[in-house]
N, C-alpha and C positions, 0 to 999 in steps of 0.2 A: 336829429342826434339821439342815438339810443343811451339809455341810462347806463351809468358807469359799472353797474352790477350786472348789466344784461349781456346776453351773448352779441358779440360785435357782428356776426353774420346774419342772424335772423332777428334779433331785438328781443327774443324771449328771455323771461326771468329765471331760466333754470339754475343759473349760478348764485342767485340772490338768496337771502335768507328765507324769503317768503316762497320762492321757487322750491326750495329744499323741503319746507314744511308740506308743500303741496305733493311732493313725492312720498312723504312720510305718512301724511294723514289725507284723506279724501272725504267726499261726502257721504259715502256709504260705509265709511269706517272699516273697510278691509285692507289687510296689508298688501301691497304691491310693490314690484320690483321696479328698477329705473326706466324700464319700458312701459309701465302702467299695467303689466299683468298681475292678475290677482295671485297672491302667495298663499296656498294652504298649509297650515301646519297641522300635521296628523302625527300624534305621538306612536301610533302603531307602524306608521311607515318608517320612523326612524330606526326600527329593529327588524332584522331579518326574522320574518315569521316562521321560518324553518327551524329557528332557535326553540320554538315553542311545540314544535311537531311531535317530538318525542313524548313530552309531558302531557299535552293537551288532545293530541290526535286520536287516542283511544278513548276518549271521553265523549259519549254519545250526546248527552245534553248538559248544558250549563246554565243555572239559574241564579240570578243575584237577588238577594233579599235586601230591600232598601227602604229609606224613608228620609225626607228632609227633616223631620222632628226627632229629637232624641227622646229617650225614655218611653217610647211606644211598644216596645218589646220585639225589636227585630231580631236580637239573638235567640229569644224564647221561640220566635216562629221559625227561624232558620234551624235551630237544633232539633225541634220537634218534626218539622217538615222532613229534614234529612233522615231522621230515625223512622218516620212514617213510611218513606219509601225503602228504606232498607228492611223494615219489618214486613214489607209487600214482597220481599223477595228480590230486590233490585241491589246493584252493587253500587255504593254509594261514597262519595268523598265530601268533606265538610271544610271549606277555606275560610278561616277567620281573617278577615283584612281590616278589621277595627284596630288599627296599630296603637293608638293611644288608650284604648279601654277594652282589650280583649277579654270578652266575658266566656267564650266557649269552654276554656280549661275548667273553670269553677263549674259550669252548668253541667259538665260531664264528669265531674270529680276526677279531672285528670291533671290537677295542679301538681307540679313537680316533676311531670313526663318530661323527658329529654328525647328529642327526636335524633336519630342516628343519621349518619351520612356515609356515603361511599364515594370518595373524591370530592367532586364537585356536586355530586348527587345528594339530595335531602330525601330521606325516607319518611313518609308520612307515617304518624303515630297511629296505633290501632285502638279502637274502642270497642270491647266486647265482641270482637269478630264481626261487627256490624258496619263500622264506619272507619274510614281512613280520615284523620284529622290533622291539619295544619294550622298553627296560630303563632304569633309572635310571642304570645304568652308562654310558650315552652321554651323560649329562648332567654328569657329575663333571668338575671341572677336571683332576685328575690321578686315575690308576687307584688310588693309595694313599690317596685321601681317604676319611675316615671320615664316614658319615651319622649324626649325633647328634641324633635326633629322638625327640619323644614321640608318643604316639598320635594327636591331633589333626592334626600335621603329616603323618603317615603316611597318614591317612585321606584328608586333603585331595589328596595327589599321586595316590592310588589312584583317587579319584573324577575326577581330571583325565584319568588314563590310560584310564578306561572311557568318559568323555564327550567327550573332545576329540581322540582318536585317529582319524585317517582310515585305517580298515582297507579300505575298499571292500567287496566282495562276496566271502566266504569260505566255504568248506565247514567249516573247523574253526579254532577258536581254542584254543590249548593254552596253559594258564597255569601258569607254574613258581612255586608258593607256598614261603615259607620254613618251617622247621620249626615246629612247635607249633601251637596252636589260638587264637592271639592276633588282634590287630587285622588283619594283613594277610589271612589266609584267611577270617575271619569277615566282613570288609568285602566281599571279593570275592564270596563265596557269598550275600551278603544284597542286594548292589547288582545282581546279574545274575539277574533273576526266572526265566529259562528255561534256567538252566546244566543240561547234561545229567547230570553226575555228576563223581565224584572217582576217580582213580587213584591207590592207596595204595602207597607204596615202602617196602620193609623190607629188611633183610639176616636171614640165617638165624638169627643168635645170639640168645638169650632175652633178652640185655640190650637188645637193639633191639626185640624183639617186644613186650616188657613196655610200652613207650612207645607203639609203633604201633598196639596195641589200643585206645589212646585216640582215634586218629584215627577208628576205625570208629564209637566211641561218639559222637565230635563230629558225624560226617556224620548219624547217626541223630537226634540231638538237634535239629539244624537242618533236617532232613528233605531232606538231600542225597543222591541216589542214589549207590551205591557201584558203579562200573563193574567194578572188580575190584583184586586185590593183585597187585603184582609183587615177586617175591624178587630183589633183586639181589645181586651178590657171592656168588653160589652156588658150590659146588664145581665146578672145571673138569674136563674130561677131558685125560688125558695125550695129548700129540700123537704119541707114539710107539706106546703099546700101546692107548690108548682107554679105559683104565679111570679112574674117578673118582679125583681127587687130593683128599685131605682138607686143607680150609684153614679156612674159617669154618664149615663145616657145609652142610647141604644139607636142605631140606624143612620147615624151621621156617616159612616164610611160608605155605606150603601147608596145614600143619597149623593154623596160627593161623586162616587164612581159612576153613577147615572148621568149627573150633570155633565161630566167630562167625557162620557162616551167610552168607558173601559170596563171590563168585566169585573163583577164582585164575586170573591171567591167564598166568603162566609164570615161569620162572627165566632171569635173565641170568648166565651164569658169569662168575667172576673171570678177567679175561684182560688180561695186560700191555699189549696192543694197544689195549684200551679205554680204560685209564689214559693211555696216551701220546697218544691220540687228543684226549682233553681238554685236555691241556698244549699241543698243537700246534695246536689249533683245527681239527681235521679229524674232525668226527663219524664214528664208525666205520660206520654204516649208509651213508654217503655214500663214505667213503674205503676201506672194506674190505669189500665185498660178498662173501658166501660165507662169511664167518667164523661160527664158533659162535654168537657174541653177535648177529650179523646175523640169522641164522636165528631166534634167540629173539625178536627183535623183531619179525620177521614174524607169528609167532604172537600176540604180545602185541597187535599192531596190529588183528587181525581183528575182535574185539568192538567196537572203536571204529568202524571202517568200517561196521559193521553198525547203528549207531545209527540210529532212525527219526526222521524229521520228523514227529512227533505233537504237538509243543508249539504252543500258541497264540503266534503272532506279534504283536509290537507294532504298533499302528495307526500307519502311517506316511503316512496320506493326507493331502496338503495340507502336509507338512513339507519344508521347502526345504533343499536341500544347500548349506550355507555355502561349499564349496569349489567345486563345480561350477555354484552358482547356480540349478539346477532342483530340481524336486521328486524326491525319493528314490523 
């Protein structure tokens, strides 16, 4: 006789608590429907990608600057990489998606800037006729205001940044991501289907490298190409004798990149001028050409300049530009 919690027809335990648990969880930890088919949850699939076509379809390359470790200088790298590309004659946008700690307005001396809008369209702010810039920092009532949001609120703002900002035609969009592998970097990487890849930032010490290795794993798990690793705050050279000055170490980022089989883009030396440039809102590649850090960024920029237009572009035929009124 079948158990009272089992199906009277076949004797299976599909109606029992244990059976329901088997439907919900299984040995490979994948979500499945009632028929046992694997259910894939893809954030990008929940949104019509044509909604992003007007905003992102005219941007040739998208590069995210990221790291699992905080305090390694991601924003410094993102700002100066974007400006290096712009000074090389490219049309560049800079998107700051560090929602809880937006540093870009301070580093570009743009605090107090207010982004304009036309209907639902957000107009990117302009920096020195070189960069188009978007940051949540431009939307805060006061620079000391805290952003206390959970995941859904953050995802909604990121979707708005990607969907509703009028970037125009750009050669590059550089995205400054917050530390970690959570909502912000995951959302950005899933919502931009043709993102070129990631520039991963680290410092030389093992305490940073231990976390930054997770950034490489993150990229591989979501099939995001890795453009390369930047070692920031590397040992500088003595301005008098030219010998290397031992500070935070040197070579850790390069060794980590070699061990994990990813490209190494170069080292940015620890330089007091770089630190001051961020506080003063005068990026060093723009304000201090010829410095050791400037030369380092010239090298780091080269692989980004060599990115090829091999990606399939979104279908924009018949899609009307809500700002200009014509077809894109």
